[in-house]
Chimera marker file (.cmm) of the C-alpha trace (Angstrom):
<marker_set name="trace">
<marker id="1" x="88.662" y="101.632" z="82.978" r="1" g="1" b="0" radius="0.5"/>
<marker id="2" x="87.037" y="98.201" z="82.792" r="1" g="1" b="0" radius="0.5"/>
<marker id="3" x="86.156" y="98.461" z="86.491" r="1" g="1" b="0" radius="0.5"/>
<marker id="4" x="84.312" y="101.731" z="85.866" r="1" g="1" b="0" radius="0.5"/>
<marker id="5" x="82.261" y="100.185" z="83.074" r="1" g="1" b="0" radius="0.5"/>
<marker id="6" x="81.383" y="97.258" z="85.320" r="1" g="1" b="0" radius="0.5"/>
<marker id="7" x="80.207" y="99.686" z="88.024" r="1" g="1" b="0" radius="0.5"/>
<marker id="8" x="78.059" y="101.532" z="85.483" r="1" g="1" b="0" radius="0.5"/>
<marker id="9" x="76.533" y="98.330" z="84.187" r="1" g="1" b="0" radius="0.5"/>
<marker id="10" x="75.871" y="97.040" z="87.697" r="1" g="1" b="0" radius="0.5"/>
<marker id="11" x="74.169" y="100.295" z="88.710" r="1" g="1" b="0" radius="0.5"/>
<marker id="12" x="72.104" y="100.442" z="85.525" r="1" g="1" b="0" radius="0.5"/>
<marker id="13" x="70.711" y="96.946" z="85.994" r="1" g="1" b="0" radius="0.5"/>
<marker id="14" x="68.377" y="96.118" z="88.811" r="1" g="1" b="0" radius="0.5"/>
<marker id="15" x="69.026" y="92.709" z="90.346" r="1" g="1" b="0" radius="0.5"/>
<marker id="16" x="66.949" y="89.816" z="89.114" r="1" g="1" b="0" radius="0.5"/>
<marker id="17" x="64.314" y="88.220" z="91.323" r="1" g="1" b="0" radius="0.5"/>
<marker id="18" x="66.598" y="85.186" z="91.671" r="1" g="1" b="0" radius="0.5"/>
<marker id="19" x="69.518" y="87.365" z="92.828" r="1" g="1" b="0" radius="0.5"/>
<marker id="20" x="67.361" y="89.074" z="95.430" r="1" g="1" b="0" radius="0.5"/>
<marker id="21" x="65.960" y="85.738" z="96.643" r="1" g="1" b="0" radius="0.5"/>
<marker id="22" x="69.477" y="84.310" z="96.932" r="1" g="1" b="0" radius="0.5"/>
<marker id="23" x="70.664" y="87.311" z="98.939" r="1" g="1" b="0" radius="0.5"/>
<marker id="24" x="67.710" y="87.182" z="101.318" r="1" g="1" b="0" radius="0.5"/>
<marker id="25" x="68.233" y="83.437" z="101.814" r="1" g="1" b="0" radius="0.5"/>
<marker id="26" x="71.932" y="84.048" z="102.474" r="1" g="1" b="0" radius="0.5"/>
<marker id="27" x="70.999" y="86.679" z="105.080" r="1" g="1" b="0" radius="0.5"/>
<marker id="28" x="68.392" y="84.353" z="106.674" r="1" g="1" b="0" radius="0.5"/>
<marker id="29" x="65.644" y="86.960" z="106.410" r="1" g="1" b="0" radius="0.5"/>
<marker id="30" x="62.488" y="86.152" z="108.355" r="1" g="1" b="0" radius="0.5"/>
<marker id="31" x="59.490" y="87.984" z="109.839" r="1" g="1" b="0" radius="0.5"/>
<marker id="32" x="61.522" y="88.625" z="113.013" r="1" g="1" b="0" radius="0.5"/>
<marker id="33" x="64.467" y="90.186" z="111.187" r="1" g="1" b="0" radius="0.5"/>
<marker id="34" x="65.635" y="93.703" z="112.031" r="1" g="1" b="0" radius="0.5"/>
<marker id="35" x="64.248" y="95.725" z="109.113" r="1" g="1" b="0" radius="0.5"/>
<marker id="36" x="66.883" y="98.468" z="109.208" r="1" g="1" b="0" radius="0.5"/>
<marker id="37" x="69.669" y="95.899" z="109.370" r="1" g="1" b="0" radius="0.5"/>
<marker id="38" x="68.189" y="94.028" z="106.403" r="1" g="1" b="0" radius="0.5"/>
<marker id="39" x="67.906" y="97.253" z="104.395" r="1" g="1" b="0" radius="0.5"/>
<marker id="40" x="71.508" y="98.134" z="105.217" r="1" g="1" b="0" radius="0.5"/>
<marker id="41" x="72.737" y="94.714" z="104.112" r="1" g="1" b="0" radius="0.5"/>
<marker id="42" x="70.798" y="94.797" z="100.848" r="1" g="1" b="0" radius="0.5"/>
<marker id="43" x="71.959" y="98.327" z="100.089" r="1" g="1" b="0" radius="0.5"/>
<marker id="44" x="75.566" y="97.339" z="100.837" r="1" g="1" b="0" radius="0.5"/>
<marker id="45" x="75.250" y="94.584" z="98.235" r="1" g="1" b="0" radius="0.5"/>
<marker id="46" x="73.575" y="96.584" z="95.459" r="1" g="1" b="0" radius="0.5"/>
<marker id="47" x="74.628" y="100.145" z="96.296" r="1" g="1" b="0" radius="0.5"/>
<marker id="48" x="70.976" y="101.155" z="96.603" r="1" g="1" b="0" radius="0.5"/>
<marker id="49" x="67.563" y="99.625" z="97.351" r="1" g="1" b="0" radius="0.5"/>
<marker id="50" x="65.926" y="98.579" z="94.085" r="1" g="1" b="0" radius="0.5"/>
<marker id="51" x="62.135" y="98.139" z="94.100" r="1" g="1" b="0" radius="0.5"/>
<marker id="52" x="62.507" y="94.399" z="93.443" r="1" g="1" b="0" radius="0.5"/>
<marker id="53" x="64.526" y="94.026" z="96.627" r="1" g="1" b="0" radius="0.5"/>
<marker id="54" x="62.055" y="96.030" z="98.696" r="1" g="1" b="0" radius="0.5"/>
<marker id="55" x="59.170" y="93.885" z="97.446" r="1" g="1" b="0" radius="0.5"/>
<marker id="56" x="61.074" y="90.696" z="98.294" r="1" g="1" b="0" radius="0.5"/>
<marker id="57" x="61.936" y="92.046" z="101.762" r="1" g="1" b="0" radius="0.5"/>
<marker id="58" x="58.238" y="92.812" z="102.257" r="1" g="1" b="0" radius="0.5"/>
<marker id="59" x="57.286" y="89.231" z="101.400" r="1" g="1" b="0" radius="0.5"/>
<marker id="60" x="60.045" y="87.640" z="103.507" r="1" g="1" b="0" radius="0.5"/>
<marker id="61" x="59.505" y="89.781" z="106.589" r="1" g="1" b="0" radius="0.5"/>
<marker id="62" x="55.722" y="89.963" z="106.212" r="1" g="1" b="0" radius="0.5"/>
<marker id="63" x="56.022" y="93.742" z="106.505" r="1" g="1" b="0" radius="0.5"/>
<marker id="64" x="53.753" y="96.005" z="104.482" r="1" g="1" b="0" radius="0.5"/>
<marker id="65" x="55.596" y="97.540" z="101.538" r="1" g="1" b="0" radius="0.5"/>
<marker id="66" x="54.279" y="100.971" z="102.562" r="1" g="1" b="0" radius="0.5"/>
<marker id="67" x="55.989" y="100.599" z="105.956" r="1" g="1" b="0" radius="0.5"/>
<marker id="68" x="59.262" y="99.619" z="104.285" r="1" g="1" b="0" radius="0.5"/>
<marker id="69" x="59.095" y="102.648" z="101.997" r="1" g="1" b="0" radius="0.5"/>
<marker id="70" x="58.300" y="104.773" z="105.053" r="1" g="1" b="0" radius="0.5"/>
<marker id="71" x="61.502" y="103.614" z="106.746" r="1" g="1" b="0" radius="0.5"/>
<marker id="72" x="63.546" y="104.019" z="103.566" r="1" g="1" b="0" radius="0.5"/>
<marker id="73" x="62.274" y="107.545" z="102.945" r="1" g="1" b="0" radius="0.5"/>
<marker id="74" x="62.724" y="108.592" z="106.593" r="1" g="1" b="0" radius="0.5"/>
<marker id="75" x="66.413" y="107.706" z="106.909" r="1" g="1" b="0" radius="0.5"/>
<marker id="76" x="68.877" y="109.643" z="104.743" r="1" g="1" b="0" radius="0.5"/>
<marker id="77" x="71.225" y="106.639" z="104.669" r="1" g="1" b="0" radius="0.5"/>
<marker id="78" x="68.951" y="104.743" z="102.273" r="1" g="1" b="0" radius="0.5"/>
<marker id="79" x="68.848" y="105.283" z="98.512" r="1" g="1" b="0" radius="0.5"/>
<marker id="80" x="66.231" y="104.039" z="96.054" r="1" g="1" b="0" radius="0.5"/>
<marker id="81" x="68.340" y="105.036" z="93.042" r="1" g="1" b="0" radius="0.5"/>
<marker id="82" x="71.919" y="104.045" z="92.208" r="1" g="1" b="0" radius="0.5"/>
<marker id="83" x="74.511" y="106.165" z="93.990" r="1" g="1" b="0" radius="0.5"/>
<marker id="84" x="78.194" y="106.615" z="93.412" r="1" g="1" b="0" radius="0.5"/>
<marker id="85" x="80.846" y="104.612" z="95.187" r="1" g="1" b="0" radius="0.5"/>
<marker id="86" x="81.585" y="107.725" z="97.276" r="1" g="1" b="0" radius="0.5"/>
<marker id="87" x="78.981" y="110.138" z="98.615" r="1" g="1" b="0" radius="0.5"/>
<marker id="88" x="80.143" y="113.718" z="99.044" r="1" g="1" b="0" radius="0.5"/>
<marker id="89" x="78.102" y="115.860" z="101.407" r="1" g="1" b="0" radius="0.5"/>
<marker id="90" x="78.814" y="119.584" z="101.309" r="1" g="1" b="0" radius="0.5"/>
<marker id="91" x="77.527" y="121.798" z="104.099" r="1" g="1" b="0" radius="0.5"/>
<marker id="92" x="75.459" y="124.797" z="103.092" r="1" g="1" b="0" radius="0.5"/>
<marker id="93" x="74.755" y="125.909" z="106.653" r="1" g="1" b="0" radius="0.5"/>
<marker id="94" x="75.307" y="129.470" z="107.819" r="1" g="1" b="0" radius="0.5"/>
<marker id="95" x="78.708" y="128.932" z="109.474" r="1" g="1" b="0" radius="0.5"/>
<marker id="96" x="80.079" y="127.212" z="106.380" r="1" g="1" b="0" radius="0.5"/>
<marker id="97" x="78.415" y="129.664" z="104.016" r="1" g="1" b="0" radius="0.5"/>
<marker id="98" x="79.965" y="132.759" z="105.593" r="1" g="1" b="0" radius="0.5"/>
<marker id="99" x="83.391" y="131.099" z="105.406" r="1" g="1" b="0" radius="0.5"/>
<marker id="100" x="83.140" y="130.330" z="101.687" r="1" g="1" b="0" radius="0.5"/>
<marker id="101" x="81.127" y="127.130" z="101.610" r="1" g="1" b="0" radius="0.5"/>
<marker id="102" x="79.320" y="128.131" z="98.408" r="1" g="1" b="0" radius="0.5"/>
<marker id="103" x="82.679" y="128.449" z="96.601" r="1" g="1" b="0" radius="0.5"/>
<marker id="104" x="83.608" y="124.971" z="97.815" r="1" g="1" b="0" radius="0.5"/>
<marker id="105" x="80.312" y="123.530" z="96.548" r="1" g="1" b="0" radius="0.5"/>
<marker id="106" x="80.748" y="125.289" z="93.191" r="1" g="1" b="0" radius="0.5"/>
<marker id="107" x="84.307" y="123.952" z="92.847" r="1" g="1" b="0" radius="0.5"/>
<marker id="108" x="83.187" y="120.380" z="93.586" r="1" g="1" b="0" radius="0.5"/>
<marker id="109" x="80.313" y="120.661" z="91.103" r="1" g="1" b="0" radius="0.5"/>
<marker id="110" x="82.626" y="122.028" z="88.401" r="1" g="1" b="0" radius="0.5"/>
<marker id="111" x="85.295" y="119.379" z="89.020" r="1" g="1" b="0" radius="0.5"/>
<marker id="112" x="82.817" y="116.496" z="88.904" r="1" g="1" b="0" radius="0.5"/>
<marker id="113" x="80.656" y="117.962" z="86.145" r="1" g="1" b="0" radius="0.5"/>
<marker id="114" x="77.448" y="117.343" z="88.085" r="1" g="1" b="0" radius="0.5"/>
<marker id="115" x="74.852" y="119.292" z="90.034" r="1" g="1" b="0" radius="0.5"/>
<marker id="116" x="73.593" y="118.699" z="93.543" r="1" g="1" b="0" radius="0.5"/>
<marker id="117" x="71.872" y="115.315" z="94.015" r="1" g="1" b="0" radius="0.5"/>
<marker id="118" x="73.502" y="113.886" z="90.886" r="1" g="1" b="0" radius="0.5"/>
<marker id="119" x="75.969" y="111.063" z="90.327" r="1" g="1" b="0" radius="0.5"/>
<marker id="120" x="78.958" y="111.107" z="88.008" r="1" g="1" b="0" radius="0.5"/>
<marker id="121" x="78.654" y="109.005" z="84.847" r="1" g="1" b="0" radius="0.5"/>
<marker id="122" x="81.394" y="106.658" z="86.083" r="1" g="1" b="0" radius="0.5"/>
<marker id="123" x="79.394" y="106.030" z="89.298" r="1" g="1" b="0" radius="0.5"/>
<marker id="124" x="82.356" y="107.219" z="91.376" r="1" g="1" b="0" radius="0.5"/>
<marker id="125" x="80.716" y="110.169" z="93.193" r="1" g="1" b="0" radius="0.5"/>
<marker id="126" x="77.280" y="111.333" z="94.263" r="1" g="1" b="0" radius="0.5"/>
<marker id="127" x="77.053" y="114.958" z="95.385" r="1" g="1" b="0" radius="0.5"/>
<marker id="128" x="74.662" y="116.072" z="98.097" r="1" g="1" b="0" radius="0.5"/>
<marker id="129" x="74.320" y="119.337" z="99.961" r="1" g="1" b="0" radius="0.5"/>
<marker id="130" x="72.987" y="119.374" z="103.481" r="1" g="1" b="0" radius="0.5"/>
<marker id="131" x="71.710" y="122.083" z="105.809" r="1" g="1" b="0" radius="0.5"/>
<marker id="132" x="74.322" y="121.328" z="108.475" r="1" g="1" b="0" radius="0.5"/>
<marker id="133" x="76.946" y="118.678" z="109.129" r="1" g="1" b="0" radius="0.5"/>
<marker id="134" x="77.303" y="119.591" z="112.801" r="1" g="1" b="0" radius="0.5"/>
<marker id="135" x="80.939" y="120.641" z="112.604" r="1" g="1" b="0" radius="0.5"/>
<marker id="136" x="80.489" y="124.404" z="112.387" r="1" g="1" b="0" radius="0.5"/>
<marker id="137" x="83.837" y="125.217" z="113.998" r="1" g="1" b="0" radius="0.5"/>
<marker id="138" x="85.559" y="123.401" z="111.119" r="1" g="1" b="0" radius="0.5"/>
<marker id="139" x="83.601" y="125.151" z="108.365" r="1" g="1" b="0" radius="0.5"/>
<marker id="140" x="83.462" y="124.993" z="105.484" r="1" g="1" b="0" radius="0.5"/>
<marker id="141" x="83.087" y="121.234" z="105.798" r="1" g="1" b="0" radius="0.5"/>
<marker id="142" x="82.638" y="118.393" z="103.355" r="1" g="1" b="0" radius="0.5"/>
<marker id="143" x="82.122" y="114.762" z="104.274" r="1" g="1" b="0" radius="0.5"/>
<marker id="144" x="83.173" y="112.015" z="101.887" r="1" g="1" b="0" radius="0.5"/>
<marker id="145" x="81.454" y="108.800" z="102.904" r="1" g="1" b="0" radius="0.5"/>
<marker id="146" x="81.888" y="109.169" z="106.680" r="1" g="1" b="0" radius="0.5"/>
<marker id="147" x="85.161" y="111.130" z="106.770" r="1" g="1" b="0" radius="0.5"/>
<marker id="148" x="84.966" y="114.815" z="107.688" r="1" g="1" b="0" radius="0.5"/>
<marker id="149" x="87.231" y="117.302" z="105.929" r="1" g="1" b="0" radius="0.5"/>
<marker id="150" x="87.232" y="120.734" z="107.558" r="1" g="1" b="0" radius="0.5"/>
<marker id="151" x="88.500" y="124.227" z="106.833" r="1" g="1" b="0" radius="0.5"/>
<marker id="152" x="87.895" y="123.661" z="103.142" r="1" g="1" b="0" radius="0.5"/>
<marker id="153" x="88.508" y="126.070" z="100.347" r="1" g="1" b="0" radius="0.5"/>
<marker id="154" x="88.050" y="125.222" z="96.657" r="1" g="1" b="0" radius="0.5"/>
<marker id="155" x="91.670" y="124.082" z="96.211" r="1" g="1" b="0" radius="0.5"/>
<marker id="156" x="91.611" y="121.845" z="99.318" r="1" g="1" b="0" radius="0.5"/>
<marker id="157" x="88.286" y="120.337" z="98.256" r="1" g="1" b="0" radius="0.5"/>
<marker id="158" x="89.719" y="119.399" z="94.853" r="1" g="1" b="0" radius="0.5"/>
<marker id="159" x="92.701" y="117.746" z="96.563" r="1" g="1" b="0" radius="0.5"/>
<marker id="160" x="90.277" y="115.696" z="98.684" r="1" g="1" b="0" radius="0.5"/>
<marker id="161" x="88.445" y="114.561" z="95.530" r="1" g="1" b="0" radius="0.5"/>
<marker id="162" x="91.760" y="113.665" z="93.895" r="1" g="1" b="0" radius="0.5"/>
<marker id="163" x="92.657" y="111.542" z="96.899" r="1" g="1" b="0" radius="0.5"/>
<marker id="164" x="89.480" y="109.476" z="96.485" r="1" g="1" b="0" radius="0.5"/>
<marker id="165" x="89.919" y="109.225" z="92.717" r="1" g="1" b="0" radius="0.5"/>
<marker id="166" x="93.473" y="107.907" z="93.150" r="1" g="1" b="0" radius="0.5"/>
<marker id="167" x="92.425" y="105.385" z="95.808" r="1" g="1" b="0" radius="0.5"/>
<marker id="168" x="89.714" y="104.017" z="93.513" r="1" g="1" b="0" radius="0.5"/>
<marker id="169" x="91.766" y="104.048" z="90.326" r="1" g="1" b="0" radius="0.5"/>
<link id1="1" id2="2" r="1" g="1" b="0" radius="0.2"/>
<link id1="2" id2="3" r="1" g="1" b="0" radius="0.2"/>
<link id1="3" id2="4" r="1" g="1" b="0" radius="0.2"/>
<link id1="4" id2="5" r="1" g="1" b="0" radius="0.2"/>
<link id1="5" id2="6" r="1" g="1" b="0" radius="0.2"/>
<link id1="6" id2="7" r="1" g="1" b="0" radius="0.2"/>
<link id1="7" id2="8" r="1" g="1" b="0" radius="0.2"/>
<link id1="8" id2="9" r="1" g="1" b="0" radius="0.2"/>
<link id1="9" id2="10" r="1" g="1" b="0" radius="0.2"/>
<link id1="10" id2="11" r="1" g="1" b="0" radius="0.2"/>
<link id1="11" id2="12" r="1" g="1" b="0" radius="0.2"/>
<link id1="12" id2="13" r="1" g="1" b="0" radius="0.2"/>
<link id1="13" id2="14" r="1" g="1" b="0" radius="0.2"/>
<link id1="14" id2="15" r="1" g="1" b="0" radius="0.2"/>
<link id1="15" id2="16" r="1" g="1" b="0" radius="0.2"/>
<link id1="16" id2="17" r="1" g="1" b="0" radius="0.2"/>
<link id1="17" id2="18" r="1" g="1" b="0" radius="0.2"/>
<link id1="18" id2="19" r="1" g="1" b="0" radius="0.2"/>
<link id1="19" id2="20" r="1" g="1" b="0" radius="0.2"/>
<link id1="20" id2="21" r="1" g="1" b="0" radius="0.2"/>
<link id1="21" id2="22" r="1" g="1" b="0" radius="0.2"/>
<link id1="22" id2="23" r="1" g="1" b="0" radius="0.2"/>
<link id1="23" id2="24" r="1" g="1" b="0" radius="0.2"/>
<link id1="24" id2="25" r="1" g="1" b="0" radius="0.2"/>
<link id1="25" id2="26" r="1" g="1" b="0" radius="0.2"/>
<link id1="26" id2="27" r="1" g="1" b="0" radius="0.2"/>
<link id1="27" id2="28" r="1" g="1" b="0" radius="0.2"/>
<link id1="28" id2="29" r="1" g="1" b="0" radius="0.2"/>
<link id1="29" id2="30" r="1" g="1" b="0" radius="0.2"/>
<link id1="30" id2="31" r="1" g="1" b="0" radius="0.2"/>
<link id1="31" id2="32" r="1" g="1" b="0" radius="0.2"/>
<link id1="32" id2="33" r="1" g="1" b="0" radius="0.2"/>
<link id1="33" id2="34" r="1" g="1" b="0" radius="0.2"/>
<link id1="34" id2="35" r="1" g="1" b="0" radius="0.2"/>
<link id1="35" id2="36" r="1" g="1" b="0" radius="0.2"/>
<link id1="36" id2="37" r="1" g="1" b="0" radius="0.2"/>
<link id1="37" id2="38" r="1" g="1" b="0" radius="0.2"/>
<link id1="38" id2="39" r="1" g="1" b="0" radius="0.2"/>
<link id1="39" id2="40" r="1" g="1" b="0" radius="0.2"/>
<link id1="40" id2="41" r="1" g="1" b="0" radius="0.2"/>
<link id1="41" id2="42" r="1" g="1" b="0" radius="0.2"/>
<link id1="42" id2="43" r="1" g="1" b="0" radius="0.2"/>
<link id1="43" id2="44" r="1" g="1" b="0" radius="0.2"/>
<link id1="44" id2="45" r="1" g="1" b="0" radius="0.2"/>
<link id1="45" id2="46" r="1" g="1" b="0" radius="0.2"/>
<link id1="46" id2="47" r="1" g="1" b="0" radius="0.2"/>
<link id1="47" id2="48" r="1" g="1" b="0" radius="0.2"/>
<link id1="48" id2="49" r="1" g="1" b="0" radius="0.2"/>
<link id1="49" id2="50" r="1" g="1" b="0" radius="0.2"/>
<link id1="50" id2="51" r="1" g="1" b="0" radius="0.2"/>
<link id1="51" id2="52" r="1" g="1" b="0" radius="0.2"/>
<link id1="52" id2="53" r="1" g="1" b="0" radius="0.2"/>
<link id1="53" id2="54" r="1" g="1" b="0" radius="0.2"/>
<link id1="54" id2="55" r="1" g="1" b="0" radius="0.2"/>
<link id1="55" id2="56" r="1" g="1" b="0" radius="0.2"/>
<link id1="56" id2="57" r="1" g="1" b="0" radius="0.2"/>
<link id1="57" id2="58" r="1" g="1" b="0" radius="0.2"/>
<link id1="58" id2="59" r="1" g="1" b="0" radius="0.2"/>
<link id1="59" id2="60" r="1" g="1" b="0" radius="0.2"/>
<link id1="60" id2="61" r="1" g="1" b="0" radius="0.2"/>
<link id1="61" id2="62" r="1" g="1" b="0" radius="0.2"/>
<link id1="62" id2="63" r="1" g="1" b="0" radius="0.2"/>
<link id1="63" id2="64" r="1" g="1" b="0" radius="0.2"/>
<link id1="64" id2="65" r="1" g="1" b="0" radius="0.2"/>
<link id1="65" id2="66" r="1" g="1" b="0" radius="0.2"/>
<link id1="66" id2="67" r="1" g="1" b="0" radius="0.2"/>
<link id1="67" id2="68" r="1" g="1" b="0" radius="0.2"/>
<link id1="68" id2="69" r="1" g="1" b="0" radius="0.2"/>
<link id1="69" id2="70" r="1" g="1" b="0" radius="0.2"/>
<link id1="70" id2="71" r="1" g="1" b="0" radius="0.2"/>
<link id1="71" id2="72" r="1" g="1" b="0" radius="0.2"/>
<link id1="72" id2="73" r="1" g="1" b="0" radius="0.2"/>
<link id1="73" id2="74" r="1" g="1" b="0" radius="0.2"/>
<link id1="74" id2="75" r="1" g="1" b="0" radius="0.2"/>
<link id1="75" id2="76" r="1" g="1" b="0" radius="0.2"/>
<link id1="76" id2="77" r="1" g="1" b="0" radius="0.2"/>
<link id1="77" id2="78" r="1" g="1" b="0" radius="0.2"/>
<link id1="78" id2="79" r="1" g="1" b="0" radius="0.2"/>
<link id1="79" id2="80" r="1" g="1" b="0" radius="0.2"/>
<link id1="80" id2="81" r="1" g="1" b="0" radius="0.2"/>
<link id1="81" id2="82" r="1" g="1" b="0" radius="0.2"/>
<link id1="82" id2="83" r="1" g="1" b="0" radius="0.2"/>
<link id1="83" id2="84" r="1" g="1" b="0" radius="0.2"/>
<link id1="84" id2="85" r="1" g="1" b="0" radius="0.2"/>
<link id1="85" id2="86" r="1" g="1" b="0" radius="0.2"/>
<link id1="86" id2="87" r="1" g="1" b="0" radius="0.2"/>
<link id1="87" id2="88" r="1" g="1" b="0" radius="0.2"/>
<link id1="88" id2="89" r="1" g="1" b="0" radius="0.2"/>
<link id1="89" id2="90" r="1" g="1" b="0" radius="0.2"/>
<link id1="90" id2="91" r="1" g="1" b="0" radius="0.2"/>
<link id1="91" id2="92" r="1" g="1" b="0" radius="0.2"/>
<link id1="92" id2="93" r="1" g="1" b="0" radius="0.2"/>
<link id1="93" id2="94" r="1" g="1" b="0" radius="0.2"/>
<link id1="94" id2="95" r="1" g="1" b="0" radius="0.2"/>
<link id1="95" id2="96" r="1" g="1" b="0" radius="0.2"/>
<link id1="96" id2="97" r="1" g="1" b="0" radius="0.2"/>
<link id1="97" id2="98" r="1" g="1" b="0" radius="0.2"/>
<link id1="98" id2="99" r="1" g="1" b="0" radius="0.2"/>
<link id1="99" id2="100" r="1" g="1" b="0" radius="0.2"/>
<link id1="100" id2="101" r="1" g="1" b="0" radius="0.2"/>
<link id1="101" id2="102" r="1" g="1" b="0" radius="0.2"/>
<link id1="102" id2="103" r="1" g="1" b="0" radius="0.2"/>
<link id1="103" id2="104" r="1" g="1" b="0" radius="0.2"/>
<link id1="104" id2="105" r="1" g="1" b="0" radius="0.2"/>
<link id1="105" id2="106" r="1" g="1" b="0" radius="0.2"/>
<link id1="106" id2="107" r="1" g="1" b="0" radius="0.2"/>
<link id1="107" id2="108" r="1" g="1" b="0" radius="0.2"/>
<link id1="108" id2="109" r="1" g="1" b="0" radius="0.2"/>
<link id1="109" id2="110" r="1" g="1" b="0" radius="0.2"/>
<link id1="110" id2="111" r="1" g="1" b="0" radius="0.2"/>
<link id1="111" id2="112" r="1" g="1" b="0" radius="0.2"/>
<link id1="112" id2="113" r="1" g="1" b="0" radius="0.2"/>
<link id1="113" id2="114" r="1" g="1" b="0" radius="0.2"/>
<link id1="114" id2="115" r="1" g="1" b="0" radius="0.2"/>
<link id1="115" id2="116" r="1" g="1" b="0" radius="0.2"/>
<link id1="116" id2="117" r="1" g="1" b="0" radius="0.2"/>
<link id1="117" id2="118" r="1" g="1" b="0" radius="0.2"/>
<link id1="118" id2="119" r="1" g="1" b="0" radius="0.2"/>
<link id1="119" id2="120" r="1" g="1" b="0" radius="0.2"/>
<link id1="120" id2="121" r="1" g="1" b="0" radius="0.2"/>
<link id1="121" id2="122" r="1" g="1" b="0" radius="0.2"/>
<link id1="122" id2="123" r="1" g="1" b="0" radius="0.2"/>
<link id1="123" id2="124" r="1" g="1" b="0" radius="0.2"/>
<link id1="124" id2="125" r="1" g="1" b="0" radius="0.2"/>
<link id1="125" id2="126" r="1" g="1" b="0" radius="0.2"/>
<link id1="126" id2="127" r="1" g="1" b="0" radius="0.2"/>
<link id1="127" id2="128" r="1" g="1" b="0" radius="0.2"/>
<link id1="128" id2="129" r="1" g="1" b="0" radius="0.2"/>
<link id1="129" id2="130" r="1" g="1" b="0" radius="0.2"/>
<link id1="130" id2="131" r="1" g="1" b="0" radius="0.2"/>
<link id1="131" id2="132" r="1" g="1" b="0" radius="0.2"/>
<link id1="132" id2="133" r="1" g="1" b="0" radius="0.2"/>
<link id1="133" id2="134" r="1" g="1" b="0" radius="0.2"/>
<link id1="134" id2="135" r="1" g="1" b="0" radius="0.2"/>
<link id1="135" id2="136" r="1" g="1" b="0" radius="0.2"/>
<link id1="136" id2="137" r="1" g="1" b="0" radius="0.2"/>
<link id1="137" id2="138" r="1" g="1" b="0" radius="0.2"/>
<link id1="138" id2="139" r="1" g="1" b="0" radius="0.2"/>
<link id1="139" id2="140" r="1" g="1" b="0" radius="0.2"/>
<link id1="140" id2="141" r="1" g="1" b="0" radius="0.2"/>
<link id1="141" id2="142" r="1" g="1" b="0" radius="0.2"/>
<link id1="142" id2="143" r="1" g="1" b="0" radius="0.2"/>
<link id1="143" id2="144" r="1" g="1" b="0" radius="0.2"/>
<link id1="144" id2="145" r="1" g="1" b="0" radius="0.2"/>
<link id1="145" id2="146" r="1" g="1" b="0" radius="0.2"/>
<link id1="146" id2="147" r="1" g="1" b="0" radius="0.2"/>
<link id1="147" id2="148" r="1" g="1" b="0" radius="0.2"/>
<link id1="148" id2="149" r="1" g="1" b="0" radius="0.2"/>
<link id1="149" id2="150" r="1" g="1" b="0" radius="0.2"/>
<link id1="150" id2="151" r="1" g="1" b="0" radius="0.2"/>
<link id1="151" id2="152" r="1" g="1" b="0" radius="0.2"/>
<link id1="152" id2="153" r="1" g="1" b="0" radius="0.2"/>
<link id1="153" id2="154" r="1" g="1" b="0" radius="0.2"/>
<link id1="154" id2="155" r="1" g="1" b="0" radius="0.2"/>
<link id1="155" id2="156" r="1" g="1" b="0" radius="0.2"/>
<link id1="156" id2="157" r="1" g="1" b="0" radius="0.2"/>
<link id1="157" id2="158" r="1" g="1" b="0" radius="0.2"/>
<link id1="158" id2="159" r="1" g="1" b="0" radius="0.2"/>
<link id1="159" id2="160" r="1" g="1" b="0" radius="0.2"/>
<link id1="160" id2="161" r="1" g="1" b="0" radius="0.2"/>
<link id1="161" id2="162" r="1" g="1" b="0" radius="0.2"/>
<link id1="162" id2="163" r="1" g="1" b="0" radius="0.2"/>
<link id1="163" id2="164" r="1" g="1" b="0" radius="0.2"/>
<link id1="164" id2="165" r="1" g="1" b="0" radius="0.2"/>
<link id1="165" id2="166" r="1" g="1" b="0" radius="0.2"/>
<link id1="166" id2="167" r="1" g="1" b="0" radius="0.2"/>
<link id1="167" id2="168" r="1" g="1" b="0" radius="0.2"/>
<link id1="168" id2="169" r="1" g="1" b="0" radius="0.2"/>
</marker_set>
């Protein structure tokens, strides 16, 4: 339980300017740095891209802040708000829908006690729905982090969630 509280506290607090500066120095950020790579590294450290970090990246790389936000908002992999340790993506595409995808989504929402685009209070899971996950033959499909789970039904989806809860507990 103490680990969960630590995760909540870490997500609730944006890093200090000194923490961001130390991270960027550690990563040897410069004007020639690969912006996407830098954003990935910073997000890996903090779990999201806080505004303080984006401003520091702008200064260090001499890249306009508007361009950085443009990149961050274009790519779905980047988050500007704290996300859970695990991201669950449920397909709501036609192939998944006709095979019971809505029931799977509803079961996941009920189990986690959250709605789409929300994060559990313990910062364990963030739930997203997407138009298509590109695995229609396996529908209904959910992806946890980068692992695909196909042929889902509500019971199977809850077992998948349990697996991740047990691994993190």
